[in-house]
N, C-alpha and C positions, 0 to 999 in steps of 0.2 A: 402587102398582099391582101386580097379579098378573102375573107373567111365566110364560108357559107355553111350554116348549121340548121337543118330542118327548114323552118319557114322564115329564118332571119338571116341578114347578113351583117357582118362587122368588118373590122380592119385588123391588120397585124403587121409585123415587120420581122425580117430574118435576122437572127443573131449569130447562127452557126451554119456552115455548109459542110457535107460530107460527100465522098466519091467512092463508089464501089467500081474500081476500074475493070474488073473482071466481067462485070455484068453492064457496064455503062449506065448505071443508076447513080442519081444524085439525091442526096437527102438534104433537107432544110428544116433546122430548128427555129420556130416561130413564136413570138410572144404576141399574145392578144388579151383582151379583156374577158375576165371569168364570166361575166353575166351574158356575154354573147353565146356561151356554151350552156345556158340554163337548160335543164332537162325539159321544162314545159315547152321548149321550142322544138324539141326532137320529133322528127318524122321519120320513121323506119324506112320510108321509100326514098330517102335522100341522105346518102353518107356524108360524114363530115368531109368538106372539101376546102382546099386553099387554091386561090387562083392567081397566077402570076400574069403580068402583062408585060410584054417586051416588044417594042417597036410596032405597037397596035395589034399584035398577036396575043391571044389569051390561051393559057395552058393551065388546066385544072389537075390537081393531084389529090388522092385520098390522103387523109390526115388522121392521126390519133392524139388523144390527150396524154401528154407526158407528165405534167403537173398542174394542179388547179388550186387556187387559194381564194376562197370567197371573201375572206376578211379584207384582203388588199385589192380584190377585183383583178387579179393577175393570174394568167394561165400560159403554159408553155406547151406547144404542139410540136409534132414530127411528122414530116411528110417526105415520102419517097417517089420518085418518078423517073421514067426513061427520058433522057435528054443527052443530045451530043455535046451541049454547051451549058455553062452555068447561067441560070436565069437571072440571077441578081447577086450583088455582093452584100455580105452581112453588115449591118449597123453596129457601131460600137456604143455601148451604154457608158456614159461618163463615170469615172471611178471615184468621184468625190462629190460633196454637196455645196461646193463654193459657188456654183452657178445660180443659186437661189437669190436672185437680186431683182428688185423691182425695175421694171422697163427693159429688162434683157430681151433683145430681139430673138423671136422664135418662129419656126414654121412647123405646121401640122401637115402630114401627108395621111390621107384617108380616102375611104370610098363611101361618100354620103349617099344613102339610098341605093347603094350598090354600084354607082357610077364612079369611075376613076381609073387610075389614081388621081386625086386632086390635091392641090397645095393651097394652104391658106397661111397668112402671116399675121402676127401679132406680137404682143410682149407679155412677160410675166406680170400679172396685174394684182395678185393677191397671194400672201404667204401666211399660212397657219391662221387663216380667218374662219374656217369652218368648224363649228362646235363639234361636229360628229367625226371629223377626221383631221386633226391637226397636222398630219404629215403631208396632206394634199395641199397643192396650190392652184391658182387659176390663171388662165391666159386669155387674152382677147382674140386669139385665133379662132375663126369661124369653125363651127362644127354642126352636124345634123345627125338624124338617125342613121346608122350605118357607119358612123365615123369611130364609134367605140373600139378601142384597141389600137388606134392610129398612133404613130410615134410623134412626140414633140421634139423638134430638132433644133439644136443651137444654130442660129443663123450664120455664125462666124466659123464654127469648127465642124459642124456636120454631126456631132455627137448626140445621141439619145438623151434627153433630160427628163423623160417621163412617158406616160402613156394616157391617152384620153379615156376617162372612165364615165363622166356624166356632164351635165350642163347645170348651171345655176338656174332655179326657177324663182319667180317673184312669188311671195307669199299671197295666198288668196286669189291667185290668177293662174289660168292654165298656159298662159303664153311663156315661151321659153326666151331667156336671154342668150341666144346663140353665140354672142361674143364673149360670154364668161364661161369658158370650158373648164371643168375640174379634171385635174391631172393626178395620176398616181406617180409619185416621184421616183427618180432614178434609184434612190436607196431602196425602195421596196422592189423595184425590178432586179436589182443585184440580188437581193436576198431570195427572191423565188427562183431566179435562174440558178442560183448556187444550190438550192434544194432540189431542183429538177435534175441536177447531175447526180443524184443519189440513186436509190433502189426502185423508184417508181411507186412508192406508196403515197397515195393522196392523203393528207392529214385529215383528222376527224373534224367534221364541221356539220353544216346544214345537210350536206348530200351523204355524210356518213363515210367512213374509211372504205377504200376499195383499192384493189390492185389494178394497175393499168397494164394491159398485155399489148406490147408494141409489135407491129408487124415489121418484117424485114423486107429487104430489096426482093428477095426470091418470092414473096408473097404477092406481088402485084402482077 
């Protein structure tokens, strides 16, 4: 899905769906990159939106932050909207870390610069090579601004192996190596998703603790 927050766009993917049969309202739990939701991007004129694309038709729903973690750069959103049919099936996050192997074939699905969804392919190219984030790995799947939060998919099983969080930059140069994308691993996604199933308290951090008030289907 496309995530639209203030003046920026990012990407995300659905991990759970809900249905309120009495109201014909569907809910979607979505994982994205936390930095897409940076408060400096906030514009009160634009609510947090997620956009689904199905057979060329775009549908946008209001969303709220369910959980956000700046340290891992992972966030979980919830969105509700009126729809007679399910807009997409949820992705499955892999439940182990045995996938971390060099040259493993992967796909990335994202909305670079707001266009998409687009699919790029590559391989896992670096494991525990970043001094500032030993859990992260890199892939040669192409990315661009707006791709942040897009899922990294196992080319054989379709399971989510991670989430795009950044790209490698060359020291002393403003140019981006777009083919070396930095990925938050599945272990971090599983951890944050498990936390989001709690009581909606955002952990203390650079943004400070805050309680997230979720809206319900009857609020739309």
